[in-house]
A tleap script that builds the chain and sets N, CA, C and O, in Angstrom:
source leaprc.protein.ff14SB
mol = sequence {
  NMET ILE VAL VAL THR ASP ALA ALA CYS LYS
  GLU LEU ASP ALA TYR PHE ASP ASP LYS GLU
  LYS SER PRO ILE ARG VAL CYS LEU ALA PRO
  GLY GLY CYS ASN GLY PRO SER LEU SER LEU
  ALA LEU ASP SER PRO SER ASP SER ASP ASP
  VAL PHE VAL ALA GLN GLU TYR VAL PHE CYS
  VAL ASN LYS GLU LEU LEU ARG VAL LEU LYS
  LYS ILE THR LEU ASP PHE SER ASP ARG GLY
  PHE SER ILE GLU SER GLU GLU GLY PHE ALA
  GLY GLY CYS ALA SER CYS ARG SER GLY CYS
  ALA GLY ASP CVAL
}
set mol.1.N position { -0.154 -1.257 9.468 }
set mol.1.CA position { 0.507 0.324 9.536 }
set mol.1.C position { 2.281 0.101 9.473 }
set mol.1.O position { 2.928 -0.818 9.974 }
set mol.2.N position { 2.703 1.103 8.798 }
set mol.2.CA position { 4.178 0.697 8.573 }
set mol.2.C position { 4.729 2.314 9.239 }
set mol.2.O position { 4.086 3.310 8.908 }
set mol.3.N position { 5.573 2.415 9.891 }
set mol.3.CA position { 6.099 3.709 10.471 }
set mol.3.C position { 7.685 3.383 9.944 }
set mol.3.O position { 8.250 2.302 10.110 }
set mol.4.N position { 8.178 4.386 9.375 }
set mol.4.CA position { 9.559 4.624 8.966 }
set mol.4.C position { 10.510 5.630 9.493 }
set mol.4.O position { 10.359 6.757 9.021 }
set mol.5.N position { 11.376 5.493 10.292 }
set mol.5.CA position { 11.932 6.935 10.670 }
set mol.5.C position { 12.705 7.428 9.689 }
set mol.5.O position { 12.865 6.856 8.611 }
set mol.6.N position { 13.327 8.731 10.071 }
set mol.6.CA position { 13.993 9.631 9.222 }
set mol.6.C position { 15.285 8.942 8.839 }
set mol.6.O position { 15.649 8.886 7.664 }
set mol.7.N position { 16.173 8.267 10.124 }
set mol.7.CA position { 17.301 7.502 9.671 }
set mol.7.C position { 17.078 6.221 8.852 }
set mol.7.O position { 18.088 5.778 8.305 }
set mol.8.N position { 15.745 5.443 8.644 }
set mol.8.CA position { 15.775 4.511 7.941 }
set mol.8.C position { 15.365 5.211 6.266 }
set mol.8.O position { 15.858 4.829 5.205 }
set mol.9.N position { 14.382 6.261 6.439 }
set mol.9.CA position { 14.345 6.610 5.202 }
set mol.9.C position { 15.735 7.405 4.522 }
set mol.9.O position { 15.838 7.369 3.296 }
set mol.10.N position { 16.655 8.023 5.221 }
set mol.10.CA position { 17.547 8.411 4.580 }
set mol.10.C position { 18.436 7.224 3.989 }
set mol.10.O position { 19.163 7.356 3.005 }
set mol.11.N position { 18.306 6.242 4.598 }
set mol.11.CA position { 19.419 4.941 4.291 }
set mol.11.C position { 18.652 4.550 2.820 }
set mol.11.O position { 19.308 4.470 1.782 }
set mol.12.N position { 17.432 4.356 2.854 }
set mol.12.CA position { 16.618 3.940 1.839 }
set mol.12.C position { 16.742 4.990 0.584 }
set mol.12.O position { 16.608 4.524 -0.548 }
set mol.13.N position { 16.958 6.203 0.724 }
set mol.13.CA position { 17.208 7.228 -0.307 }
set mol.13.C position { 18.362 6.695 -0.774 }
set mol.13.O position { 18.438 6.186 -1.892 }
set mol.14.N position { 19.541 6.789 0.213 }
set mol.14.CA position { 20.815 6.174 -0.575 }
set mol.14.C position { 20.800 5.051 -1.140 }
set mol.14.O position { 21.463 5.095 -2.177 }
set mol.15.N position { 20.321 3.985 -0.930 }
set mol.15.CA position { 20.198 3.003 -1.624 }
set mol.15.C position { 19.677 2.960 -2.924 }
set mol.15.O position { 20.270 2.411 -3.853 }
set mol.16.N position { 18.346 3.643 -3.047 }
set mol.16.CA position { 17.573 3.932 -4.374 }
set mol.16.C position { 18.126 5.021 -4.955 }
set mol.16.O position { 17.465 5.515 -5.868 }
set mol.17.N position { 19.462 5.685 -4.595 }
set mol.17.CA position { 19.786 7.126 -5.353 }
set mol.17.C position { 20.037 6.658 -6.672 }
set mol.17.O position { 19.728 7.496 -7.518 }
set mol.18.N position { 20.499 5.591 -7.128 }
set mol.18.CA position { 20.920 5.441 -8.441 }
set mol.18.C position { 20.047 4.503 -9.080 }
set mol.18.O position { 20.189 4.098 -10.234 }
set mol.19.N position { 19.232 4.208 -8.369 }
set mol.19.CA position { 18.006 3.097 -9.215 }
set mol.19.C position { 16.489 3.381 -8.700 }
set mol.19.O position { 16.164 4.016 -7.696 }
set mol.20.N position { 15.693 2.779 -9.596 }
set mol.20.CA position { 14.323 2.991 -9.644 }
set mol.20.C position { 13.472 2.514 -8.113 }
set mol.20.O position { 13.821 1.418 -7.675 }
set mol.21.N position { 12.457 3.233 -7.350 }
set mol.21.CA position { 12.188 2.549 -6.097 }
set mol.21.C position { 11.268 1.491 -6.613 }
set mol.21.O position { 10.377 1.495 -7.462 }
set mol.22.N position { 11.794 0.551 -5.796 }
set mol.22.CA position { 10.846 -0.575 -6.026 }
set mol.22.C position { 10.169 -0.923 -4.520 }
set mol.22.O position { 10.758 -0.685 -3.465 }
set mol.23.N position { 8.765 -1.556 -4.611 }
set mol.23.CA position { 8.196 -1.939 -3.463 }
set mol.23.C position { 9.224 -2.837 -2.575 }
set mol.23.O position { 10.035 -3.654 -3.009 }
set mol.24.N position { 8.970 -2.457 -1.151 }
set mol.24.CA position { 9.509 -3.143 -0.233 }
set mol.24.C position { 8.517 -4.150 0.568 }
set mol.24.O position { 7.385 -3.827 0.928 }
set mol.25.N position { 9.049 -5.278 0.766 }
set mol.25.CA position { 8.423 -6.393 1.367 }
set mol.25.C position { 8.754 -6.470 2.793 }
set mol.25.O position { 9.967 -6.516 3.001 }
set mol.26.N position { 7.941 -6.499 3.915 }
set mol.26.CA position { 8.341 -6.852 4.999 }
set mol.26.C position { 7.620 -8.387 5.408 }
set mol.26.O position { 6.419 -8.656 5.423 }
set mol.27.N position { 8.755 -9.257 5.719 }
set mol.27.CA position { 8.385 -10.685 5.563 }
set mol.27.C position { 8.920 -11.237 6.764 }
set mol.27.O position { 9.606 -10.511 7.484 }
set mol.28.N position { 8.676 -12.559 7.114 }
set mol.28.CA position { 9.196 -13.417 8.295 }
set mol.28.C position { 10.031 -14.469 7.627 }
set mol.28.O position { 9.601 -15.310 6.837 }
set mol.29.N position { 11.377 -14.320 8.063 }
set mol.29.CA position { 12.307 -15.109 7.447 }
set mol.29.C position { 12.825 -16.092 8.518 }
set mol.29.O position { 12.949 -15.831 9.715 }
set mol.30.N position { 13.105 -17.243 7.916 }
set mol.30.CA position { 13.410 -18.270 8.895 }
set mol.30.C position { 14.850 -18.101 9.497 }
set mol.30.O position { 15.830 -17.748 8.840 }
set mol.31.N position { 14.846 -18.368 10.695 }
set mol.31.CA position { 15.943 -17.904 11.549 }
set mol.31.C position { 16.878 -19.061 11.991 }
set mol.31.O position { 16.643 -20.259 11.830 }
set mol.32.N position { 17.894 -18.558 12.529 }
set mol.32.CA position { 18.786 -19.584 13.153 }
set mol.32.C position { 18.514 -20.072 14.538 }
set mol.32.O position { 17.542 -20.796 14.753 }
set mol.33.N position { 19.360 -19.692 15.519 }
set mol.33.CA position { 19.048 -20.078 16.858 }
set mol.33.C position { 18.032 -19.349 17.433 }
set mol.33.O position { 17.523 -19.869 18.425 }
set mol.34.N position { 17.522 -18.092 17.012 }
set mol.34.CA position { 16.521 -17.462 17.707 }
set mol.34.C position { 15.187 -17.837 17.108 }
set mol.34.O position { 14.137 -17.564 17.690 }
set mol.35.N position { 15.224 -18.472 15.933 }
set mol.35.CA position { 13.893 -18.685 15.192 }
set mol.35.C position { 13.751 -17.652 14.136 }
set mol.35.O position { 14.742 -17.004 13.801 }
set mol.36.N position { 12.496 -17.432 13.541 }
set mol.36.CA position { 11.988 -16.448 12.760 }
set mol.36.C position { 12.177 -15.188 13.019 }
set mol.36.O position { 11.995 -14.811 14.176 }
set mol.37.N position { 12.491 -14.460 12.234 }
set mol.37.CA position { 12.728 -12.759 12.185 }
set mol.37.C position { 12.244 -12.010 11.177 }
set mol.37.O position { 12.113 -12.629 10.121 }
set mol.38.N position { 11.914 -10.788 11.167 }
set mol.38.CA position { 11.262 -9.911 10.323 }
set mol.38.C position { 12.629 -9.372 9.343 }
set mol.38.O position { 13.737 -9.003 9.733 }
set mol.39.N position { 12.164 -9.465 8.130 }
set mol.39.CA position { 13.259 -9.042 7.208 }
set mol.39.C position { 12.490 -8.329 6.020 }
set mol.39.O position { 11.270 -8.329 5.856 }
set mol.40.N position { 13.455 -7.717 5.218 }
set mol.40.CA position { 12.926 -7.076 4.063 }
set mol.40.C position { 13.538 -7.401 2.617 }
set mol.40.O position { 14.728 -7.661 2.438 }
set mol.41.N position { 12.722 -7.360 1.773 }
set mol.41.CA position { 13.019 -7.871 0.418 }
set mol.41.C position { 12.423 -6.964 -0.558 }
set mol.41.O position { 11.583 -6.195 -0.089 }
set mol.42.N position { 12.696 -6.866 -1.975 }
set mol.42.CA position { 12.521 -5.833 -2.644 }
set mol.42.C position { 11.496 -6.933 -3.510 }
set mol.42.O position { 11.896 -8.068 -3.770 }
set mol.43.N position { 10.341 -6.522 -3.856 }
set mol.43.CA position { 9.347 -7.528 -3.960 }
set mol.43.C position { 7.855 -6.807 -4.537 }
set mol.43.O position { 7.425 -5.789 -3.993 }
set mol.44.N position { 7.247 -7.358 -5.514 }
set mol.44.CA position { 5.802 -6.734 -6.038 }
set mol.44.C position { 4.690 -6.982 -4.940 }
set mol.44.O position { 4.860 -7.957 -4.209 }
set mol.45.N position { 3.727 -6.305 -4.779 }
set mol.45.CA position { 2.714 -6.766 -3.758 }
set mol.45.C position { 1.776 -7.879 -4.709 }
set mol.45.O position { 1.757 -7.852 -5.940 }
set mol.46.N position { 1.061 -8.791 -3.910 }
set mol.46.CA position { 0.061 -9.563 -4.427 }
set mol.46.C position { -1.080 -9.599 -3.945 }
set mol.46.O position { -1.220 -9.089 -2.834 }
set mol.47.N position { -1.901 -10.023 -4.411 }
set mol.47.CA position { -3.365 -9.937 -3.508 }
set mol.47.C position { -3.598 -10.238 -2.406 }
set mol.47.O position { -4.523 -9.742 -1.762 }
set mol.48.N position { -2.655 -11.276 -1.887 }
set mol.48.CA position { -2.784 -11.510 -0.226 }
set mol.48.C position { -2.043 -10.530 0.710 }
set mol.48.O position { -1.920 -10.720 1.920 }
set mol.49.N position { -1.554 -9.446 0.026 }
set mol.49.CA position { -0.883 -8.235 0.879 }
set mol.49.C position { -1.567 -7.163 1.224 }
set mol.49.O position { -2.653 -6.944 0.688 }
set mol.50.N position { -1.102 -6.409 2.074 }
set mol.50.CA position { -1.675 -5.069 2.365 }
set mol.50.C position { -0.690 -4.378 2.034 }
set mol.50.O position { 0.468 -4.785 2.124 }
set mol.51.N position { -1.120 -2.899 1.477 }
set mol.51.CA position { 0.035 -2.332 0.812 }
set mol.51.C position { -0.027 -0.856 1.593 }
set mol.51.O position { -1.075 -0.233 1.758 }
set mol.52.N position { 1.152 -0.458 1.995 }
set mol.52.CA position { 1.196 1.112 2.607 }
set mol.52.C position { 2.112 1.857 1.724 }
set mol.52.O position { 2.755 1.233 0.879 }
set mol.53.N position { 2.242 3.243 1.851 }
set mol.53.CA position { 2.963 3.949 1.623 }
set mol.53.C position { 3.425 4.980 2.728 }
set mol.53.O position { 2.589 5.780 3.147 }
set mol.54.N position { 4.821 5.002 3.260 }
set mol.54.CA position { 5.343 5.510 3.943 }
set mol.54.C position { 7.056 6.173 3.561 }
set mol.54.O position { 8.134 5.768 3.126 }
set mol.55.N position { 6.515 7.230 3.979 }
set mol.55.CA position { 8.064 8.203 3.519 }
set mol.55.C position { 8.279 8.188 1.920 }
set mol.55.O position { 9.408 8.160 1.430 }
set mol.56.N position { 7.443 8.203 1.374 }
set mol.56.CA position { 7.440 8.001 -0.189 }
set mol.56.C position { 8.032 6.643 -0.821 }
set mol.56.O position { 8.549 6.567 -1.936 }
set mol.57.N position { 7.855 5.547 0.124 }
set mol.57.CA position { 7.952 4.271 -0.196 }
set mol.57.C position { 6.763 3.325 0.047 }
set mol.57.O position { 5.987 3.460 0.994 }
set mol.58.N position { 6.668 2.188 -1.045 }
set mol.58.CA position { 5.666 1.489 -0.938 }
set mol.58.C position { 6.148 0.227 -0.532 }
set mol.58.O position { 7.060 -0.353 -1.122 }
set mol.59.N position { 5.387 -0.345 0.757 }
set mol.59.CA position { 5.778 -1.585 1.439 }
set mol.59.C position { 4.709 -2.482 1.219 }
set mol.59.O position { 3.592 -1.968 1.183 }
set mol.60.N position { 4.796 -3.750 1.058 }
set mol.60.CA position { 3.773 -4.570 1.033 }
set mol.60.C position { 4.231 -5.713 2.274 }
set mol.60.O position { 5.357 -6.166 2.479 }
set mol.61.N position { 3.006 -5.991 2.980 }
set mol.61.CA position { 3.086 -7.159 4.061 }
set mol.61.C position { 2.053 -7.992 4.081 }
set mol.61.O position { 0.974 -7.561 4.488 }
set mol.62.N position { 2.165 -9.258 3.677 }
set mol.62.CA position { 0.955 -10.352 3.852 }
set mol.62.C position { 0.145 -10.058 4.879 }
set mol.62.O position { 0.589 -9.895 6.016 }
set mol.63.N position { -1.543 -9.931 4.481 }
set mol.63.CA position { -2.446 -9.402 5.452 }
set mol.63.C position { -2.338 -10.273 6.634 }
set mol.63.O position { -2.540 -9.782 7.744 }
set mol.64.N position { -2.004 -11.662 6.488 }
set mol.64.CA position { -2.050 -12.774 7.829 }
set mol.64.C position { -1.042 -12.346 8.752 }
set mol.64.O position { -1.305 -12.160 9.940 }
set mol.65.N position { 0.231 -12.163 8.208 }
set mol.65.CA position { 1.311 -11.617 8.904 }
set mol.65.C position { 0.893 -10.172 9.807 }
set mol.65.O position { 0.995 -10.007 11.023 }
set mol.66.N position { 0.494 -9.401 8.973 }
set mol.66.CA position { 0.080 -7.861 9.470 }
set mol.66.C position { -0.781 -8.063 10.595 }
set mol.66.O position { -0.653 -7.279 11.535 }
set mol.67.N position { -1.786 -9.132 10.681 }
set mol.67.CA position { -2.754 -9.415 11.992 }
set mol.67.C position { -2.047 -9.721 13.051 }
set mol.67.O position { -2.401 -9.347 14.169 }
set mol.68.N position { -1.013 -10.402 12.857 }
set mol.68.CA position { -0.011 -10.643 14.044 }
set mol.68.C position { 0.982 -9.572 14.537 }
set mol.68.O position { 1.331 -9.393 15.704 }
set mol.69.N position { 1.419 -8.814 13.317 }
set mol.69.CA position { 2.516 -7.909 13.759 }
set mol.69.C position { 2.056 -6.602 14.064 }
set mol.69.O position { 2.812 -5.862 14.694 }
set mol.70.N position { 0.529 -6.056 13.591 }
set mol.70.CA position { -0.202 -5.012 14.039 }
set mol.70.C position { 1.051 -3.786 13.459 }
set mol.70.O position { 1.582 -4.049 12.380 }
set mol.71.N position { 1.391 -2.763 14.035 }
set mol.71.CA position { 2.155 -1.643 14.118 }
set mol.71.C position { 3.594 -2.103 13.780 }
set mol.71.O position { 4.193 -2.774 14.620 }
set mol.72.N position { 4.254 -1.752 12.472 }
set mol.72.CA position { 5.659 -2.095 12.108 }
set mol.72.C position { 6.461 -0.890 12.115 }
set mol.72.O position { 5.997 0.183 11.728 }
set mol.73.N position { 7.740 -1.031 12.573 }
set mol.73.CA position { 8.431 0.185 12.912 }
set mol.73.C position { 9.958 -0.237 12.179 }
set mol.73.O position { 10.657 -1.123 12.669 }
set mol.74.N position { 10.333 0.475 11.025 }
set mol.74.CA position { 11.505 0.180 10.265 }
set mol.74.C position { 12.627 1.546 10.824 }
set mol.74.O position { 12.389 2.752 10.774 }
set mol.75.N position { 13.593 1.010 11.225 }
set mol.75.CA position { 14.658 2.061 11.817 }
set mol.75.C position { 16.142 1.658 10.936 }
set mol.75.O position { 16.358 0.625 10.301 }
set mol.76.N position { 16.938 2.685 11.110 }
set mol.76.CA position { 18.362 2.308 10.542 }
set mol.76.C position { 19.411 2.773 11.784 }
set mol.76.O position { 19.261 3.849 12.362 }
set mol.77.N position { 20.223 2.059 12.037 }
set mol.77.CA position { 21.337 2.452 12.699 }
set mol.77.C position { 22.748 1.932 12.371 }
set mol.77.O position { 22.867 1.504 11.223 }
set mol.78.N position { 23.988 1.877 13.259 }
set mol.78.CA position { 25.044 1.490 12.584 }
set mol.78.C position { 25.190 0.157 12.374 }
set mol.78.O position { 26.060 -0.336 11.656 }
set mol.79.N position { 24.176 -0.576 13.117 }
set mol.79.CA position { 24.014 -1.850 13.089 }
set mol.79.C position { 23.213 -2.386 11.733 }
set mol.79.O position { 23.049 -3.585 11.507 }
set mol.80.N position { 22.792 -1.444 10.966 }
set mol.80.CA position { 21.743 -1.817 9.805 }
set mol.80.C position { 20.333 -1.482 9.885 }
set mol.80.O position { 20.004 -0.530 10.592 }
set mol.81.N position { 19.531 -2.092 9.298 }
set mol.81.CA position { 17.963 -1.843 9.395 }
set mol.81.C position { 17.569 -2.691 10.591 }
set mol.81.O position { 18.165 -3.732 10.869 }
set mol.82.N position { 16.477 -2.184 11.339 }
set mol.82.CA position { 15.828 -2.983 12.343 }
set mol.82.C position { 14.498 -2.790 12.188 }
set mol.82.O position { 13.978 -1.678 12.087 }
set mol.83.N position { 13.837 -3.983 12.160 }
set mol.83.CA position { 12.295 -4.020 11.881 }
set mol.83.C position { 11.556 -4.669 13.094 }
set mol.83.O position { 11.788 -5.829 13.435 }
set mol.84.N position { 10.587 -3.804 13.776 }
set mol.84.CA position { 10.033 -4.367 15.072 }
set mol.84.C position { 8.528 -3.886 14.757 }
set mol.84.O position { 8.086 -2.957 14.082 }
set mol.85.N position { 7.848 -5.026 15.618 }
set mol.85.CA position { 6.456 -4.752 15.491 }
set mol.85.C position { 5.856 -4.589 17.041 }
set mol.85.O position { 6.531 -5.006 17.982 }
set mol.86.N position { 4.845 -4.103 17.215 }
set mol.86.CA position { 4.292 -3.807 18.631 }
set mol.86.C position { 4.063 -5.000 19.250 }
set mol.86.O position { 4.109 -5.018 20.480 }
set mol.87.N position { 3.751 -6.316 18.456 }
set mol.87.CA position { 3.612 -7.628 19.274 }
set mol.87.C position { 4.912 -8.374 19.514 }
set mol.87.O position { 4.996 -9.565 19.812 }
set mol.88.N position { 5.997 -7.453 19.334 }
set mol.88.CA position { 7.427 -8.255 19.934 }
set mol.88.C position { 8.073 -8.859 18.993 }
set mol.88.O position { 9.191 -9.346 19.164 }
set mol.89.N position { 7.429 -8.890 17.892 }
set mol.89.CA position { 8.400 -9.717 16.777 }
set mol.89.C position { 9.522 -8.810 16.094 }
set mol.89.O position { 9.016 -7.742 15.747 }
set mol.90.N position { 10.788 -8.883 15.810 }
set mol.90.CA position { 11.631 -8.191 15.382 }
set mol.90.C position { 12.732 -8.775 14.553 }
set mol.90.O position { 12.829 -9.999 14.632 }
set mol.91.N position { 13.601 -8.141 13.757 }
set mol.91.CA position { 14.371 -8.563 12.666 }
set mol.91.C position { 15.336 -7.377 12.372 }
set mol.91.O position { 15.308 -6.247 12.860 }
set mol.92.N position { 16.212 -7.911 11.441 }
set mol.92.CA position { 17.089 -6.682 10.756 }
set mol.92.C position { 17.689 -7.340 9.645 }
set mol.92.O position { 17.601 -8.528 9.333 }
set mol.93.N position { 18.413 -6.263 8.996 }
set mol.93.CA position { 18.982 -6.607 7.732 }
set mol.93.C position { 20.508 -6.297 7.809 }
set mol.93.O position { 20.864 -5.749 6.766 }
set mol.94.N position { 21.270 -6.422 8.472 }
set mol.94.CA position { 22.962 -6.169 8.865 }
set mol.94.C position { 23.613 -7.350 8.180 }
set mol.94.O position { 24.026 -7.261 7.024 }
set mol.95.N position { 23.702 -8.451 8.894 }
set mol.95.CA position { 24.629 -9.264 8.333 }
set mol.95.C position { 24.043 -10.516 8.151 }
set mol.95.O position { 24.686 -11.268 7.419 }
set mol.96.N position { 22.925 -10.982 8.648 }
set mol.96.CA position { 21.950 -12.167 8.332 }
set mol.96.C position { 21.045 -11.981 7.496 }
set mol.96.O position { 20.245 -11.117 7.857 }
set mol.97.N position { 20.798 -12.532 6.322 }
set mol.97.CA position { 20.045 -12.111 5.269 }
set mol.97.C position { 19.432 -13.427 4.558 }
set mol.97.O position { 19.597 -13.744 3.379 }
set mol.98.N position { 18.697 -14.114 5.528 }
set mol.98.CA position { 18.044 -15.357 4.661 }
set mol.98.C position { 16.503 -15.394 4.698 }
set mol.98.O position { 15.873 -14.872 5.618 }
set mol.99.N position { 15.951 -15.998 3.716 }
set mol.99.CA position { 14.535 -16.209 3.587 }
set mol.99.C position { 13.848 -15.476 2.853 }
set mol.99.O position { 12.835 -16.009 2.401 }
set mol.100.N position { 14.088 -14.192 2.507 }
set mol.100.CA position { 13.293 -13.490 1.368 }
set mol.100.C position { 14.430 -13.033 0.144 }
set mol.100.O position { 15.511 -12.505 0.403 }
set mol.101.N position { 14.120 -13.237 -0.733 }
set mol.101.CA position { 14.921 -12.935 -1.977 }
set mol.101.C position { 15.005 -11.584 -1.984 }
set mol.101.O position { 14.191 -10.939 -1.324 }
set mol.102.N position { 15.896 -11.013 -2.651 }
set mol.102.CA position { 16.150 -9.599 -3.101 }
set mol.102.C position { 16.240 -8.655 -1.976 }
set mol.102.O position { 15.787 -7.519 -2.112 }
set mol.103.N position { 16.737 -8.997 -0.980 }
set mol.103.CA position { 16.803 -8.214 0.351 }
set mol.103.C position { 17.697 -6.853 0.347 }
set mol.103.O position { 18.861 -6.723 -0.032 }
set mol.104.N position { 16.943 -6.026 0.801 }
set mol.104.CA position { 17.504 -4.736 0.897 }
set mol.104.C position { 18.874 -4.370 1.399 }
set mol.104.O position { 19.228 -3.191 1.423 }
savepdb mol mol.pdb
quit
């Protein structure tokens, strides 16, 4: 399950304002000092993904990763996107963008 806050939806709307909406992948990106973190990427769903529609956006998450993450919340603040799961994994897409091609 993916929850998209109004702030995150507003930022996604601004990003896609002049382009066609693409599916957004929530993925685990290799990290630096703190280890892996959650990240976003523009990507098409595959057979190994669960697909969700939230706030009129299509999100895909690998089924195995989703079993670990459970509920995912996507938010946006002055620091950029933040991605958190109810199991304690977190990440964002502000200044560090490694691991997932086509980051939002």
